[in-house]
C-alpha positions in Angstrom: 8.0 -1.8 -195.1 8.3 2.3 -193.1 11.8 2.6 -195.0 11.0 1.6 -198.1 7.3 4.2 -198.3 10.1 7.1 -197.0 12.3 5.7 -199.5 9.1 6.4 -202.5 7.9 9.6 -200.8 11.4 11.5 -201.1 11.4 9.8 -204.8 8.4 11.4 -205.8 9.6 15.1 -203.9 13.0 14.8 -205.8 10.5 14.3 -209.1 8.9 17.4 -208.4 11.8 18.6 -208.0 13.4 18.0 -211.0 10.3 19.0 -212.9 10.7 22.6 -211.6 14.3 22.6 -212.0 13.5 21.9 -216.2 10.5 25.1 -216.5 10.6 27.9 -218.2 11.4 31.2 -215.8 9.2 33.4 -216.6 8.2 36.9 -214.7 4.7 35.3 -213.2 5.7 32.1 -212.9 8.3 31.9 -209.9 9.8 28.8 -209.3 11.8 29.7 -206.4 8.7 29.7 -204.5 7.3 26.7 -206.5 10.2 24.7 -205.4 9.7 26.2 -201.5 6.1 25.6 -201.5 7.1 21.1 -202.4 9.8 21.5 -199.4 7.7 22.2 -197.1 4.8 19.9 -198.5 6.9 17.5 -198.3 6.3 13.3 -197.9 8.2 12.9 -194.7 5.8 12.8 -191.4 8.8 13.6 -188.9 9.3 16.4 -189.8 8.1 20.1 -190.7 10.4 22.0 -192.5 9.4 25.7 -191.0 12.4 26.9 -193.4 11.1 26.9 -196.5 7.7 27.1 -194.8 8.9 30.9 -193.7 10.1 31.5 -197.4 7.0 30.9 -198.7 5.5 33.3 -196.3 8.7 36.2 -197.5 7.5 35.7 -201.4 4.1 36.4 -200.3 4.7 38.7 -198.6 7.7 41.1 -200.9 4.9 40.7 -203.5 1.6 39.2 -202.6 -0.4 40.1 -205.8 1.9 37.8 -208.6 3.3 35.1 -206.6 0.3 34.2 -204.9 -1.2 33.2 -208.2 2.2 30.8 -208.3 1.1 30.2 -204.7 -2.9 28.7 -205.8 -1.2 27.1 -209.3 1.2 24.5 -207.3 -0.8 24.5 -204.4 -4.0 22.3 -206.1 -1.7 21.5 -208.7 0.0 19.4 -205.5 -3.2 18.6 -203.8 -4.7 17.2 -206.4 -2.5 15.4 -207.8 -2.0 12.9 -204.6 -3.2 10.7 -201.9 -1.1 11.0 -199.2 -2.8 12.4 -195.7 0.7 14.4 -194.8 1.1 16.8 -198.4 -2.5 16.9 -198.1 -1.5 18.8 -194.3 0.7 20.1 -194.6 -0.3 22.4 -197.5 -3.6 23.2 -195.4 -0.9 24.3 -192.7 1.2 26.1 -195.2 -1.9 28.1 -196.6 -3.2 28.8 -193.0 0.1 30.2 -192.0 -0.1 32.9 -195.4 -3.6 33.8 -194.6 -2.2 34.0 -191.2 -0.3 37.2 -192.7 -4.1 38.6 -193.3 -2.6 41.2 -196.4 -5.3 43.1 -198.4 -4.4 41.3 -201.5 -3.6 37.8 -200.7 -7.7 38.3 -198.3 -9.2 40.0 -201.7 -8.3 36.6 -203.9 -8.3 34.2 -201.4 -12.1 34.0 -200.8 -11.9 29.6 -201.2 -9.6 27.0 -200.6 -7.8 26.1 -204.2 -8.5 22.7 -203.7 -11.5 20.5 -201.5 -10.4 17.8 -199.2 -14.2 17.5 -197.9 -14.0 14.0 -198.4 -10.7 13.0 -198.2 -9.1 10.0 -198.0 -5.6 8.6 -198.1 -4.7 6.1 -200.7 -1.2 5.0 -199.7 -2.4 2.2 -196.3 -5.6 0.7 -195.4 -8.7 2.7 -193.6 -8.2 1.0 -190.8 -5.1 2.8 -190.1 -5.9 5.8 -191.6 -9.5 6.8 -191.0 -8.5 9.0 -188.2 -6.0 11.0 -190.0 -8.4 11.4 -192.2 -11.1 13.1 -190.6 -8.3 14.9 -189.2 -7.2 16.7 -193.0 -11.0 16.9 -193.3 -12.2 18.9 -190.3 -8.9 21.3 -190.5 -9.4 21.4 -194.4 -13.9 22.2 -192.8 -12.2 25.0 -190.9 -10.0 26.9 -193.3 -12.7 26.7 -196.0 -14.9 28.3 -193.9 -11.9 31.2 -192.0 -10.7 32.2 -195.5 -14.3 33.6 -195.6 -15.0 34.7 -193.8 -11.2 36.8 -193.2 -12.4 38.1 -197.0 -15.6 39.1 -196.0 -14.2 41.5 -193.4 -12.4 42.9 -196.3 -13.8 42.7 -199.2 -17.2 44.5 -196.8 -17.5 47.9 -194.7 -20.9 48.7 -193.5 -21.5 51.7 -193.0 -21.8 53.6 -188.6 -25.7 52.9 -188.2 -25.5 49.5 -189.1 -22.0 48.8 -187.3 -23.8 47.1 -184.2 -25.5 44.7 -186.6 -22.7 43.8 -187.9 -20.1 43.7 -184.6 -22.8 41.1 -183.8 -23.0 39.0 -186.9 -19.4 39.1 -186.8 -19.6 37.7 -183.4 -21.7 35.0 -185.0 -19.6 33.8 -187.9 -16.6 33.9 -184.8 -18.1 31.5 -182.4 -18.9 29.4 -186.0 -15.4 29.2 -186.7 -14.4 27.8 -182.9 -16.7 25.5 -183.7 -15.5 24.1 -186.3 -11.5 24.4 -186.0 -12.2 22.3 -181.5 -13.0 19.5 -183.9 -10.2 19.5 -185.1 -8.1 16.6 -182.8 -6.6 13.6 -182.8 -8.7 10.4 -182.5 -7.4 8.0 -183.5 -3.9 5.8 -181.2 -2.4 5.8 -184.4 -2.5 9.5 -184.3 0.9 10.6 -181.5 3.4 11.7 -185.0 5.5 14.7 -185.2 2.8 16.3 -187.9 0.1 16.1 -186.2 1.2 18.0 -183.1 2.4 20.6 -185.1 -0.7 20.6 -186.7 -1.7 20.9 -183.6 0.4 23.4 -182.0 -0.9 25.3 -184.8 -5.0 25.1 -183.9 -4.4 26.0 -180.4 -3.2 29.4 -181.0 -5.7 30.2 -183.9 -8.5 29.3 -181.1 -6.9 31.4 -178.5 -7.1 34.1 -181.0 -10.9 33.0 -182.2 -12.0 32.7 -178.3 -10.0 36.3 -177.3 -11.8 38.5 -179.9 -15.5 36.8 -179.4 -14.4 38.3 -175.9 -13.3 41.5 -176.9 -16.1 41.4 -179.1 -18.6 41.0 -176.6 -16.6 43.3 -173.9 -17.5 46.3 -177.3 -21.5 45.0 -177.2 -22.6 44.4 -173.7 -22.3 48.6 -172.8 -23.7 49.6 -175.3 -26.8 47.1 -176.0 -30.3 47.9 -176.1 -34.4 46.5 -176.2 -34.5 45.6 -179.9 -30.8 43.6 -179.4 -30.8 42.3 -176.5 -32.4 38.2 -177.1 -29.7 38.5 -179.3 -26.5 39.1 -177.6 -27.6 37.7 -174.4 -27.2 34.8 -176.7 -23.6 35.1 -178.1 -22.8 35.5 -174.1 -24.3 32.5 -173.3 -22.4 30.7 -176.7 -19.7 32.6 -175.3 -20.0 30.7 -172.0 -20.0 27.8 -172.7 -17.5 27.9 -175.5 -15.2 29.0 -173.0 -15.7 25.9 -171.0 -15.5 23.4 -174.6 -12.1 25.7 -174.6 -11.4 24.0 -171.7 -12.2 20.9 -172.0 -10.4 21.2 -175.6 -6.9 22.4 -173.6 -7.1 19.6 -171.3 -7.8 17.0 -173.8 -4.7 18.3 -176.0 -2.7 18.8 -173.1 -2.8 15.2 -172.7 -2.2 14.5 -175.6 1.4 16.7 -175.9 0.2 20.1 -178.2 2.9 22.2 -177.2 1.2 25.2 -176.8 -1.4 24.0 -174.6 0.9 23.0 -171.5 -1.1 26.1 -169.9 -4.4 27.6 -170.2 -5.1 31.1 -170.6 -6.2 33.3 -169.3 -9.2 34.9 -170.9 -10.9 38.6 -170.0 -14.0 38.0 -168.5 -17.8 38.6 -168.8 -18.7 41.2 -166.7 -21.8 39.7 -164.8 -23.3 43.1 -163.9 -23.8 44.0 -167.9 -25.6 40.4 -168.1 -27.7 40.7 -165.2 -29.1 44.3 -166.8 -29.3 42.4 -170.4 -31.1 40.1 -168.8 -33.8 42.8 -167.2 -34.0 44.8 -170.3 -35.7 41.5 -171.6 -37.9 40.4 -169.1 -39.4 44.3 -169.3 -39.5 43.9 -172.8 -42.0 40.5 -172.5 -43.9 42.0 -169.8 -44.3 45.9 -171.9 -45.6 42.4 -175.2 -47.2 40.5 -172.6 -49.4 44.4 -171.9 -49.6 45.2 -175.0 -51.1 41.4 -176.5 -53.6 41.6 -173.0 -54.7 45.6 -174.3 -55.7 44.3 -178.0 -57.6 40.8 -176.3 -60.0 42.7 -174.7 -60.4 45.0 -177.8 -61.2 42.7 -179.1 -63.1 41.2 -176.5 -65.6 44.5 -176.3 -68.9 44.5 -178.1 -70.9 46.8 -177.8 -74.9 46.7 -177.7 -76.7 48.9 -178.3 -80.8 49.3 -177.5 -83.1 49.7 -180.6 -85.1 53.1 -179.8 -88.7 53.2 -179.8 -90.2 55.2 -182.8 -93.9 55.9 -183.3 -95.8 55.3 -185.8 -98.9 57.6 -186.6 -101.3 56.3 -188.9 -104.8 58.1 -189.5 -105.9 55.3 -187.3 -104.3 53.9 -185.0 -100.8 54.6 -183.1 -98.4 51.3 -182.9 -95.6 51.3 -180.5 -92.7 48.7 -181.6 -92.3 47.0 -178.7 -89.0 45.6 -177.2 -89.0 41.9 -178.9 -87.1 41.3 -182.0 -90.0 40.5 -184.7 -88.6 39.7 -187.7 -90.8 39.5 -191.6 -91.4 36.1 -193.1 -89.2 37.9 -196.1 -86.1 38.8 -193.7 -86.7 35.1 -191.7 -86.3 33.6 -195.6 -82.8 35.3 -195.9 -81.7 34.8 -192.6 -82.2 31.0 -193.3 -80.0 31.1 -196.7 -77.2 32.6 -194.9 -77.4 32.4 -192.1 -75.5 35.4 -189.6 -72.7 33.4 -187.3 -73.5 35.1 -184.6 -76.6 36.5 -182.9 -76.5 38.6 -179.4 -79.1 39.7 -177.6 -79.2 43.3 -176.7 -81.3 42.4 -173.2 -78.2 39.5 -171.7 -74.4 41.0 -171.5 -72.3 39.2 -173.7 -69.2 37.7 -172.4 -66.6 36.3 -174.6 -64.6 33.6 -173.1 -60.7 34.6 -174.6 -57.3 32.1 -174.5 -54.3 34.1 -172.6 -51.0 33.7 -174.0 -48.1 31.0 -173.4 -45.7 33.7 -171.5 -43.6 30.9 -170.6 -43.0 28.9 -173.7 -43.7 32.7 -175.7 
């Protein structure tokens, strides 16, 4: 059965190559590049054709604007017309290599992947045998889709110097999100110990090291210049970076047990300076204390009720002198008006007024 499947897969690849051979050669249609793409994304799960993959990279570097169109057209057509996890995974790996070249024309054009594998499902075997491969392809696609968008944004958007620090914080957050995605790419089924999966995991391990290294470098750059306004955001990034370092160590342990060559030795990253992290924590505490004082002062101002004792006035008439008492006297008309529109609060001036107010909850603030 396996031999029959291999023969059928080889026939499919052969037919695709023959179709390329009979195609019309034009200045906008690189047949050699198209043939190399088909060979690099063959149906053979026992090997990876690195020679043709490197040939694809060579063509892209030589003329990015022209050959990128051929790459996108060929890969999208190949992925959309196949339901093989092998072809889909090889296409993702090939595109991952193209993005890693970091050519400006490629990053400017390839913001989104030319195909959608978010709901991929292999159609050549039963689900009980392919569910692990399906999830692997979907996870790889999710990472690569976000990664291409990230690289394109970094190339196309240049922030001014005044917003450089904000841009750096945002860049580190996106890198941390990418690391979360790439750590989800892992073999989880018992039947996934294939040559192609091992090769793909080699690429994933290298990329995860690269991303986490950039996170650590970014954190070290922003720590010395951290101010009160962004201290909380910086500390959140530092805590997540520390947590992700532990996740990455566990990921390497899993990959090493699976037999991934590049995971044999866990890399040593530059540690985040603890002294500077403590300074940021103190800075946040000081800001919280200042905010607490401001809140208390504002509440005190609200609690103060100024009561003025009415001035005594003498009314002189022809018959007698009338002195107003300290008691409040209301005319009948005034009383009726009050009954219609009562005041919310009447405070006597003879007794001091005390207003109780709730202190802010500074623990859960």
